C-alpha positions as a Markdown table, in Angstrom:
| # | Residue | x | y | z |
|---|---|---|---|---|
| 1 | Met | 90.0 | 124.1 | 93.4 |
| 2 | Val | 92.4 | 124.1 | 90.2 |
| 3 | Lys | 90.6 | 124.8 | 86.6 |
| 4 | Arg | 91.1 | 121.8 | 83.8 |
| 5 | Glu | 91.8 | 125.3 | 81.4 |
| 6 | Glu | 95.6 | 125.4 | 82.7 |
| 7 | Phe | 96.6 | 122.3 | 81.7 |
| 8 | Asp | 95.1 | 123.0 | 78.4 |
| 9 | Glu | 98.7 | 122.5 | 76.7 |
| 10 | Ile | 99.5 | 119.1 | 77.7 |
| 11 | Arg | 96.4 | 116.9 | 78.9 |
| 12 | Pro | 94.5 | 114.2 | 77.2 |
| 13 | Phe | 91.5 | 114.7 | 75.8 |
| 14 | Glu | 88.3 | 114.5 | 77.8 |
| 15 | Glu | 84.3 | 114.0 | 77.4 |
| 16 | Gly | 82.9 | 116.2 | 75.3 |
| 17 | Glu | 86.3 | 116.6 | 72.9 |
| 18 | Met | 86.6 | 113.1 | 71.5 |
| 19 | Gln | 84.2 | 113.2 | 68.6 |
| 20 | Gln | 85.8 | 116.3 | 67.2 |
| 21 | Ala | 89.2 | 114.4 | 67.6 |
| 22 | Phe | 88.3 | 111.5 | 65.8 |
| 23 | Glu | 87.3 | 113.3 | 63.2 |
| 24 | Glu | 90.3 | 115.6 | 63.0 |
| 25 | Leu | 91.9 | 112.0 | 62.7 |
| 26 | Leu | 90.4 | 110.7 | 60.0 |
| 27 | Ala | 91.0 | 113.7 | 58.1 |
| 28 | Asp | 94.8 | 113.2 | 58.8 |
| 29 | Arg | 97.1 | 112.4 | 55.4 |
| 30 | Gln | 99.4 | 110.6 | 57.0 |
| 31 | Phe | 96.8 | 108.5 | 59.2 |
| 32 | Ser | 94.7 | 107.7 | 56.4 |
| 33 | His | 97.9 | 106.5 | 54.5 |
| 34 | Leu | 98.9 | 104.3 | 57.7 |
| 35 | Leu | 95.2 | 102.8 | 57.4 |
| 36 | Gln | 95.4 | 102.3 | 54.2 |
| 37 | Gly | 98.5 | 99.7 | 55.1 |
| 38 | Phe | 96.3 | 97.6 | 57.4 |
| 39 | Val | 93.3 | 97.1 | 55.2 |
| 40 | Pro | 94.4 | 98.1 | 51.7 |
| 41 | Trp | 91.1 | 95.9 | 49.8 |
| 42 | Leu | 88.9 | 98.6 | 51.4 |
| 43 | Pro | 88.2 | 102.0 | 49.9 |
| 44 | Lys | 88.8 | 105.5 | 51.6 |
| 45 | Gly | 85.6 | 106.4 | 52.2 |
| 46 | Leu | 84.3 | 103.3 | 53.1 |
| 47 | Arg | 87.1 | 102.5 | 55.6 |
| 48 | Asn | 86.3 | 105.5 | 57.4 |
| 49 | Gly | 82.6 | 104.9 | 57.4 |
| 50 | Val | 83.4 | 101.7 | 59.3 |
| 51 | Leu | 85.8 | 103.5 | 61.8 |
| 52 | Lys | 82.5 | 106.3 | 62.4 |
| 53 | Leu | 80.5 | 103.6 | 63.2 |
| 54 | Leu | 82.7 | 102.0 | 65.5 |
| 55 | Phe | 82.9 | 105.2 | 67.4 |
| 56 | Thr | 79.4 | 105.6 | 67.7 |
| 57 | Gly | 78.5 | 105.9 | 71.2 |
| 58 | Ile | 82.6 | 107.1 | 72.3 |
| 59 | Lys | 82.4 | 109.4 | 74.5 |
| 60 | Thr | 85.6 | 109.6 | 77.2 |
| 61 | Pro | 89.1 | 108.3 | 76.5 |
| 62 | Leu | 88.4 | 105.0 | 78.3 |
| 63 | Asp | 85.3 | 104.6 | 76.4 |
| 64 | Phe | 87.8 | 104.9 | 73.5 |
| 65 | Gln | 90.5 | 102.8 | 75.3 |
| 66 | Lys | 87.9 | 99.6 | 75.7 |
| 67 | Arg | 86.5 | 99.4 | 72.2 |
| 68 | Phe | 89.8 | 100.4 | 70.2 |
| 69 | Met | 92.9 | 99.6 | 72.4 |
| 70 | Lys | 92.2 | 97.0 | 74.2 |
| 71 | Pro | 91.4 | 94.1 | 71.3 |
| 72 | Ile | 94.5 | 95.6 | 69.8 |
| 73 | Val | 96.4 | 95.3 | 73.2 |
| 74 | Trp | 95.0 | 91.9 | 73.8 |
| 75 | His | 95.9 | 90.7 | 70.0 |
| 76 | Ile | 99.8 | 92.2 | 70.9 |
| 77 | Ile | 99.6 | 89.8 | 73.8 |
| 78 | His | 98.1 | 86.5 | 72.6 |
| 79 | Lys | 100.7 | 87.2 | 69.4 |
| 80 | His | 103.6 | 88.5 | 71.1 |
| 81 | Thr | 103.8 | 87.0 | 74.7 |
| 82 | Asp | 103.7 | 84.2 | 76.5 |
| 83 | Gly | 100.9 | 85.8 | 78.8 |
| 84 | Cys | 100.6 | 88.6 | 80.7 |
| 85 | Ser | 100.1 | 88.4 | 84.7 |
| 86 | Phe | 98.7 | 91.0 | 87.3 |
| 87 | Gly | 99.5 | 90.8 | 90.8 |
| 88 | Asp | 98.0 | 93.4 | 93.2 |
| 89 | Lys | 97.2 | 91.2 | 96.7 |
| 90 | Ala | 99.4 | 93.8 | 98.5 |
| 91 | Leu | 96.5 | 96.6 | 97.3 |
| 92 | Pro | 93.9 | 97.6 | 99.4 |
| 93 | Ala | 90.4 | 95.7 | 98.7 |
| 94 | Asp | 88.5 | 99.0 | 97.6 |
| 95 | Lys | 88.9 | 98.9 | 93.8 |
| 96 | Ser | 87.5 | 102.7 | 94.0 |
| 97 | Leu | 90.7 | 104.0 | 95.4 |
| 98 | Arg | 93.1 | 105.9 | 92.4 |
| 99 | Tyr | 97.0 | 105.2 | 92.5 |
| 100 | Thr | 99.9 | 106.4 | 91.0 |
| 101 | Phe | 101.7 | 103.6 | 89.8 |
| 102 | Leu | 105.7 | 104.0 | 89.3 |
| 103 | Ser | 107.2 | 101.7 | 87.7 |
| 104 | Asn | 110.7 | 100.3 | 86.3 |
| 105 | His | 110.6 | 101.0 | 82.3 |
| 106 | Arg | 110.7 | 98.5 | 79.8 |
| 107 | Asp | 108.7 | 99.1 | 76.8 |
| 108 | Ile | 107.9 | 103.1 | 75.4 |
| 109 | Val | 104.5 | 101.9 | 74.5 |
| 110 | Leu | 103.1 | 98.6 | 76.5 |
| 111 | Asp | 104.5 | 99.1 | 80.0 |
| 112 | Ser | 101.4 | 101.4 | 80.3 |
| 113 | Ala | 98.9 | 99.4 | 77.7 |
| 114 | Phe | 99.5 | 96.2 | 79.4 |
| 115 | Leu | 98.5 | 97.7 | 82.4 |
| 116 | Asp | 95.5 | 99.3 | 81.5 |
| 117 | Val | 94.4 | 96.1 | 80.4 |
| 118 | Met | 95.2 | 94.1 | 83.6 |
| 119 | Leu | 93.3 | 96.5 | 85.6 |
| 120 | Val | 90.0 | 96.1 | 83.6 |
| 121 | Lys | 90.4 | 92.3 | 83.5 |
| 122 | Asn | 90.7 | 92.3 | 87.2 |
| 123 | Gly | 87.8 | 94.8 | 87.6 |
| 124 | Tyr | 89.2 | 98.1 | 88.4 |
| 125 | Pro | 87.0 | 100.9 | 87.0 |
| 126 | Thr | 89.4 | 102.8 | 85.2 |
| 127 | Thr | 92.5 | 102.4 | 83.5 |
| 128 | Val | 95.8 | 105.3 | 83.5 |
| 129 | Glu | 97.1 | 108.2 | 82.2 |
| 130 | Ile | 100.5 | 108.6 | 81.1 |
| 131 | Gly | 103.2 | 111.0 | 80.5 |
| 132 | Ile | 104.6 | 111.0 | 77.3 |
| 133 | Gly | 107.5 | 112.3 | 75.9 |
| 134 | Asp | 107.2 | 115.1 | 72.8 |
| 135 | Asn | 110.1 | 113.2 | 71.1 |
| 136 | Leu | 108.3 | 110.9 | 70.6 |
| 137 | Leu | 105.1 | 112.6 | 69.1 |
| 138 | Ile | 107.1 | 113.5 | 65.5 |
| 139 | Tyr | 103.7 | 113.6 | 63.4 |
| 140 | Pro | 100.6 | 115.4 | 64.2 |
| 141 | Trp | 98.4 | 112.2 | 63.8 |
| 142 | Ile | 100.6 | 110.5 | 66.7 |
| 143 | Lys | 100.0 | 113.0 | 69.2 |
| 144 | Gln | 96.1 | 113.6 | 68.4 |
| 145 | Leu | 95.7 | 109.5 | 68.9 |
| 146 | Val | 97.8 | 109.4 | 72.3 |
| 147 | Arg | 95.7 | 112.3 | 73.7 |
| 148 | Met | 92.6 | 110.0 | 72.9 |
| 149 | Asn | 94.9 | 107.2 | 74.6 |
| 150 | Lys | 94.6 | 109.0 | 78.0 |
| 151 | Ala | 98.1 | 111.0 | 77.8 |
| 152 | Phe | 99.8 | 114.1 | 78.7 |
| 153 | Thr | 102.5 | 115.6 | 77.0 |
| 154 | Val | 105.9 | 115.8 | 78.9 |
| 155 | Arg | 108.1 | 118.2 | 77.3 |
| 156 | Arg | 111.7 | 117.4 | 76.3 |
| 157 | Gly | 115.4 | 119.2 | 75.1 |
| 158 | Leu | 114.4 | 122.0 | 77.3 |
| 159 | Thr | 116.4 | 125.3 | 79.0 |
| 160 | Ala | 117.4 | 124.8 | 82.7 |
| 161 | His | 114.3 | 127.6 | 83.1 |
| 162 | Glu | 111.9 | 126.0 | 80.4 |
| 163 | Met | 112.9 | 122.8 | 82.7 |
| 164 | Met | 111.3 | 124.1 | 85.7 |
| 165 | Arg | 108.0 | 125.2 | 84.5 |
| 166 | Ser | 107.3 | 122.4 | 82.6 |
| 167 | Ser | 108.0 | 120.2 | 85.8 |
| 168 | Gln | 105.9 | 122.2 | 87.7 |
| 169 | Leu | 102.8 | 122.4 | 85.1 |
| 170 | Met | 103.2 | 118.3 | 85.0 |
| 171 | Ser | 103.3 | 117.7 | 88.5 |
| 172 | Ser | 100.4 | 120.2 | 89.0 |
| 173 | Tyr | 98.4 | 118.5 | 86.9 |
| 174 | Ile | 99.0 | 115.0 | 88.2 |
| 175 | His | 97.8 | 115.7 | 91.5 |
| 176 | Tyr | 94.9 | 117.5 | 89.4 |
| 177 | Ala | 94.4 | 113.7 | 87.7 |
| 178 | Val | 94.4 | 112.0 | 90.5 |
| 179 | Thr | 92.5 | 114.0 | 93.0 |
| 180 | Gln | 90.2 | 115.9 | 91.0 |
| 181 | Lys | 89.5 | 114.0 | 88.1 |
| 182 | His | 90.1 | 110.3 | 90.1 |
| 183 | Glu | 92.0 | 108.7 | 87.5 |
| 184 | Asn | 95.2 | 106.6 | 87.8 |
| 185 | Ile | 98.5 | 107.5 | 86.8 |
| 186 | Trp | 101.3 | 105.6 | 85.4 |
| 187 | Ile | 105.1 | 107.3 | 85.7 |
| 188 | Ala | 108.7 | 105.7 | 85.3 |
| 189 | Gln | 110.9 | 105.5 | 87.7 |
| 190 | Arg | 113.6 | 107.0 | 86.0 |
| 191 | Glu | 113.7 | 109.3 | 82.4 |
| 192 | Gly | 114.2 | 106.5 | 79.6 |
| 193 | Arg | 114.4 | 103.2 | 80.2 |
| 194 | Ala | 117.7 | 101.6 | 81.9 |
| 195 | Lys | 119.5 | 100.1 | 79.2 |
| 196 | Asp | 121.4 | 97.2 | 81.6 |
| 197 | Ser | 118.0 | 96.5 | 83.2 |
| 198 | Ser | 119.1 | 97.6 | 86.6 |
| 199 | Asp | 116.3 | 99.8 | 87.8 |
| 200 | His | 116.5 | 102.5 | 90.0 |
| 201 | Thr | 114.4 | 105.3 | 90.7 |
| 202 | Gln | 115.7 | 108.8 | 90.1 |
| 203 | Asp | 115.6 | 111.2 | 93.1 |
| 204 | Ser | 114.3 | 114.3 | 90.6 |
| 205 | Val | 111.0 | 112.2 | 89.7 |
| 206 | Leu | 110.1 | 112.2 | 93.2 |
| 207 | Lys | 110.9 | 115.6 | 93.4 |
| 208 | Met | 108.9 | 116.7 | 90.1 |
| 209 | Leu | 105.8 | 115.1 | 91.8 |
| 210 | Ala | 106.6 | 116.9 | 94.8 |
| 211 | Met | 106.0 | 119.9 | 93.5 |
| 212 | Gly | 102.4 | 119.8 | 93.2 |
| 213 | Gly | 99.9 | 119.8 | 95.6 |
| 214 | Glu | 99.7 | 121.2 | 99.3 |
| 215 | Gly | 101.8 | 120.8 | 102.2 |
| 216 | Asp | 105.4 | 119.5 | 103.1 |
| 217 | Phe | 106.7 | 117.1 | 100.5 |
| 218 | Ala | 105.7 | 114.3 | 102.0 |
| 219 | Asp | 102.3 | 115.4 | 102.3 |
| 220 | Lys | 102.2 | 116.2 | 98.6 |
| 221 | Leu | 103.4 | 112.5 | 97.9 |
| 222 | Arg | 100.8 | 110.8 | 99.9 |
| 223 | Asp | 98.2 | 113.1 | 97.7 |
| 224 | Leu | 99.1 | 110.8 | 94.6 |
| 225 | Asn | 99.1 | 107.4 | 96.8 |
| 226 | Ile | 102.3 | 106.0 | 94.9 |
| 227 | Val | 102.0 | 102.1 | 94.3 |
| 228 | Pro | 105.6 | 100.8 | 93.4 |
| 229 | Leu | 105.2 | 98.4 | 90.4 |
| 230 | Thr | 107.7 | 96.0 | 89.1 |
| 231 | Ile | 107.3 | 94.7 | 85.5 |
| 232 | Ser | 109.7 | 91.5 | 84.4 |
| 233 | Tyr | 110.0 | 90.8 | 81.0 |
| 234 | Glu | 111.4 | 87.0 | 80.1 |
| 235 | Phe | 112.6 | 88.5 | 77.0 |
| 236 | Asp | 113.1 | 92.0 | 76.3 |
| 237 | Pro | 112.9 | 92.0 | 72.4 |
| 238 | Cys | 114.5 | 95.5 | 72.2 |
| 239 | Asp | 118.1 | 94.1 | 73.9 |
| 240 | Tyr | 119.8 | 94.2 | 71.0 |
| 241 | Leu | 119.0 | 97.6 | 70.0 |
| 242 | Lys | 119.9 | 98.5 | 73.4 |
| 243 | Ala | 123.5 | 96.5 | 73.1 |
| 244 | Gln | 123.9 | 98.1 | 69.7 |
| 245 | Glu | 123.2 | 101.5 | 71.3 |
| 246 | Phe | 125.8 | 100.8 | 74.1 |
| 247 | Gln | 128.6 | 100.0 | 71.6 |
| 248 | Gln | 128.1 | 102.8 | 69.4 |
| 249 | Lys | 128.0 | 105.1 | 72.5 |
| 250 | Arg | 131.5 | 103.5 | 73.7 |
| 251 | Asp | 133.2 | 104.0 | 69.8 |
| 252 | Asn | 131.6 | 107.5 | 69.8 |
| 253 | Pro | 130.7 | 109.1 | 72.7 |
| 254 | Ala | 128.8 | 112.0 | 71.0 |
| 255 | Phe | 126.8 | 109.0 | 69.3 |
| 256 | Lys | 122.8 | 109.9 | 69.6 |
| 257 | Lys | 119.7 | 107.7 | 68.3 |
| 258 | Ser | 117.9 | 109.5 | 65.4 |
| 259 | Lys | 113.9 | 110.0 | 65.9 |
| 260 | Gln | 113.8 | 106.7 | 63.2 |
| 261 | Asp | 116.0 | 104.7 | 65.7 |
| 262 | Asp | 112.8 | 105.7 | 68.4 |
| 263 | Leu | 110.2 | 104.3 | 66.1 |
| 264 | Asp | 112.5 | 101.4 | 65.6 |
| 265 | Asn | 112.7 | 100.6 | 69.4 |
| 266 | Met | 108.7 | 101.2 | 69.7 |
| 267 | Arg | 108.2 | 98.9 | 67.0 |
| 268 | Thr | 110.6 | 95.9 | 67.7 |
| 269 | Gly | 109.1 | 96.7 | 71.4 |
| 270 | Ile | 105.6 | 96.1 | 70.1 |
| 271 | Phe | 105.6 | 93.2 | 67.8 |
| 272 | Gly | 109.2 | 91.6 | 69.3 |
| 273 | Tyr | 108.7 | 88.2 | 71.3 |
| 274 | Lys | 108.4 | 88.6 | 75.0 |
| 275 | Gly | 108.1 | 85.3 | 76.4 |
| 276 | Arg | 106.2 | 85.8 | 79.8 |
| 277 | Val | 105.2 | 89.2 | 81.3 |
| 278 | His | 104.5 | 89.7 | 85.0 |
| 279 | Tyr | 103.2 | 93.1 | 86.8 |
| 280 | Gln | 103.7 | 93.1 | 90.5 |
| 281 | Cys | 102.5 | 95.7 | 93.0 |
| 282 | Ala | 103.6 | 96.5 | 96.0 |
| 283 | Gln | 101.7 | 98.2 | 99.1 |
| 284 | Pro | 101.1 | 102.2 | 98.8 |
| 285 | Ile | 104.0 | 104.1 | 99.7 |
| 286 | Asn | 101.4 | 105.8 | 102.2 |
| 287 | Thr | 101.9 | 103.1 | 104.4 |
| 288 | Trp | 105.3 | 103.9 | 105.4 |
| 289 | Ile | 106.3 | 107.0 | 103.9 |
| 290 | Asp | 105.8 | 108.6 | 107.4 |
| 291 | Glu | 108.8 | 106.7 | 108.7 |
| 292 | Leu | 111.1 | 109.3 | 106.9 |
| 293 | Arg | 109.1 | 112.7 | 107.5 |
| 294 | Glu | 111.7 | 113.6 | 109.9 |
| 295 | Leu | 114.6 | 113.3 | 107.6 |
| 296 | Pro | 115.8 | 116.8 | 105.6 |
| 297 | Lys | 114.6 | 117.3 | 102.4 |
| 298 | Asn | 117.3 | 115.8 | 100.4 |
| 299 | Glu | 118.1 | 112.8 | 102.5 |
| 300 | Phe | 114.2 | 111.9 | 102.5 |
| 301 | Tyr | 114.4 | 111.8 | 98.5 |
| 302 | Ala | 117.3 | 109.7 | 99.1 |
| 303 | Ala | 115.8 | 107.1 | 101.7 |
| 304 | Leu | 112.6 | 107.3 | 99.7 |
| 305 | Ser | 114.2 | 106.4 | 96.3 |
| 306 | Gln | 116.1 | 103.3 | 98.0 |
| 307 | Arg | 112.7 | 102.2 | 99.6 |
| 308 | Ile | 111.0 | 102.0 | 96.6 |
| 309 | Asp | 114.0 | 100.3 | 94.7 |
| 310 | His | 113.7 | 98.0 | 97.4 |
| 311 | Glu | 110.2 | 97.1 | 97.0 |
| 312 | Leu | 110.6 | 97.0 | 92.9 |
| 313 | His | 113.7 | 95.0 | 93.3 |
| 314 | Arg | 112.4 | 92.0 | 95.8 |
| 315 | Asn | 109.0 | 91.6 | 93.2 |
| 316 | Tyr | 110.8 | 91.1 | 90.3 |
| 317 | Arg | 109.6 | 87.6 | 88.5 |
| 318 | Leu | 112.5 | 85.9 | 87.7 |
| 319 | Tyr | 113.1 | 83.6 | 84.9 |
| 320 | Pro | 115.7 | 80.6 | 83.9 |
| 321 | Cys | 117.6 | 82.9 | 81.6 |
| 322 | Asn | 118.4 | 85.2 | 84.0 |
| 323 | Tyr | 119.8 | 82.8 | 86.2 |
| 324 | Ile | 121.7 | 81.5 | 83.2 |
| 325 | Ala | 123.2 | 85.2 | 82.3 |
| 326 | Leu | 124.6 | 85.7 | 85.9 |
| 327 | Asp | 126.2 | 82.2 | 86.2 |
| 328 | Glu | 127.3 | 82.7 | 82.6 |
| 329 | Leu | 128.8 | 86.2 | 83.6 |
| 330 | Glu | 130.2 | 84.7 | 87.4 |
| 331 | Gly | 131.6 | 81.6 | 85.5 |
| 332 | Thr | 129.5 | 79.5 | 87.8 |
| 333 | Thr | 127.0 | 77.2 | 88.1 |
| 334 | Ala | 125.7 | 78.7 | 91.5 |
| 335 | His | 122.2 | 79.1 | 90.1 |
| 336 | Ala | 122.0 | 76.0 | 88.5 |
| 337 | Ser | 119.1 | 74.7 | 90.3 |
| 338 | Gln | 116.9 | 77.3 | 88.6 |
| 339 | Tyr | 117.5 | 75.9 | 84.9 |
| 340 | Thr | 117.6 | 73.0 | 83.1 |
| 341 | Glu | 119.9 | 72.1 | 79.8 |
| 342 | Lys | 116.9 | 72.7 | 77.2 |
| 343 | Asp | 116.5 | 76.2 | 79.3 |
| 344 | Lys | 120.4 | 77.0 | 78.6 |
| 345 | Ala | 119.7 | 75.6 | 75.0 |
| 346 | Arg | 116.9 | 78.0 | 74.4 |
| 347 | Phe | 118.6 | 80.8 | 75.9 |
| 348 | Glu | 121.3 | 80.5 | 74.1 |
| 349 | Lys | 119.6 | 80.1 | 70.7 |
| 350 | Tyr | 117.9 | 83.6 | 71.6 |
| 351 | Leu | 120.9 | 85.6 | 72.1 |
| 352 | Gln | 122.5 | 84.2 | 68.8 |
| 353 | Gly | 119.3 | 85.2 | 66.9 |
| 354 | Gln | 119.2 | 88.8 | 68.6 |
| 355 | Leu | 122.7 | 89.2 | 67.9 |
| 356 | Ala | 122.7 | 88.6 | 64.5 |
| 357 | Lys | 120.1 | 91.5 | 63.9 |
| 358 | Ile | 123.3 | 93.8 | 64.8 |
| 359 | Asn | 124.4 | 95.5 | 61.6 |
| 360 | Ile | 127.1 | 97.8 | 62.9 |
| 361 | Pro | 130.4 | 98.5 | 61.8 |
| 362 | Asn | 133.1 | 96.8 | 63.9 |
| 363 | Lys | 131.0 | 95.0 | 65.6 |
| 364 | Asp | 132.5 | 93.8 | 68.9 |
| 365 | Glu | 130.1 | 90.3 | 69.1 |
| 366 | Ala | 131.8 | 89.6 | 72.5 |
| 367 | Tyr | 131.2 | 93.3 | 74.1 |
| 368 | Leu | 127.9 | 93.0 | 72.8 |
| 369 | Arg | 126.8 | 89.6 | 73.8 |
| 370 | Glu | 128.4 | 90.6 | 77.4 |
| 371 | Arg | 126.0 | 93.6 | 77.3 |
| 372 | Met | 123.2 | 91.5 | 76.5 |
| 373 | Leu | 123.6 | 88.9 | 79.5 |
| 374 | Thr | 124.0 | 92.0 | 81.7 |
| 375 | Met | 120.8 | 93.0 | 80.8 |
| 376 | Tyr | 119.1 | 89.6 | 82.1 |
| 377 | Ala | 121.5 | 89.2 | 85.1 |
| 378 | Asn | 121.0 | 92.3 | 86.8 |
| 379 | Pro | 117.4 | 91.6 | 88.1 |
| 380 | Val | 118.6 | 88.5 | 89.7 |
| 381 | Arg | 121.5 | 90.6 | 91.5 |
| 382 | Asn | 118.8 | 93.1 | 92.7 |
| 383 | Tyr | 116.4 | 90.3 | 93.6 |
| 384 | Gln | 119.0 | 89.0 | 95.6 |
| 385 | Ala | 120.6 | 92.4 | 97.7 |
| 386 | Ala | 116.3 | 93.1 | 98.0 |
| 387 | Gln | 116.1 | 89.6 | 100.2 |
């Protein structure tokens, strides 16, 4: 039996630790300054008093999510999307089961946050724990807040030896969370978002998941009850930032994003317009993983990645803009039945507005437009290949 103390350096806060974590959060000067920006008319003492009153009765991270985070996420859905839907018919009827949701990666913050509120809305007893890169935890209050919000830490920028130890620890923790804590996990299919929206599972993610647990690699993955989860955005508010980064790397291969760039992406992703959003679950891989069991190790992981990608791709929710983008790139009207002239005009207006936000030297409009169109076309290409 694995003990909690083995994971103290990366795990979220747990029952019995929340009150002290909350007090430390309120005492953080930067966090206090941030709160002042939301309610400048409320004096600090009174503001902290109100928050302490709201915190009464909160004992677990799930309590914290339901009282503080759930209303915030629903506000984002109502204000910055045209609705968020959730398809779970492929999952077993028993909602007491726990899953590791393995999904494509659209937004740094909201991928798991939207999933949390969808699970609660649809009658599941708990939300998900998530891994968050320590490169995003640039202030102590951010680390404190995400640990209260069921996040465990993923270390970035390590040497090969450090990476091996970190991956082993994280994998062991994920197994512990699912099998002993009875928590769900959300994890992206790859490190970082697919800038061109062509979503493919990295074998390395599956190999990391199989480092923990017991048995052969198939048994270890069975323990996690992995569910391929497809996230579909009608509009990606970070599309212009991704296109901008493509040109910056094209013009300067040594270009690297700054911490401020990461924060800008987080802010844009949260508060930008997303249109319609849909989450679709496939059957757990446990229903078919034994078909691959006899393959040699590397072939097993390659075949598993391909099968997961097939499940992810066939579950895309496609929108008129996806088909418009593909037709424009290919110079055809092959998918004209999927959109109207009004849809085309709306998407063109949207593209022009996003491109206008890019302000870099030697701005290459044609290249940037092609990059953005590719982001919207690739889900159609992958969906058609999966059919």
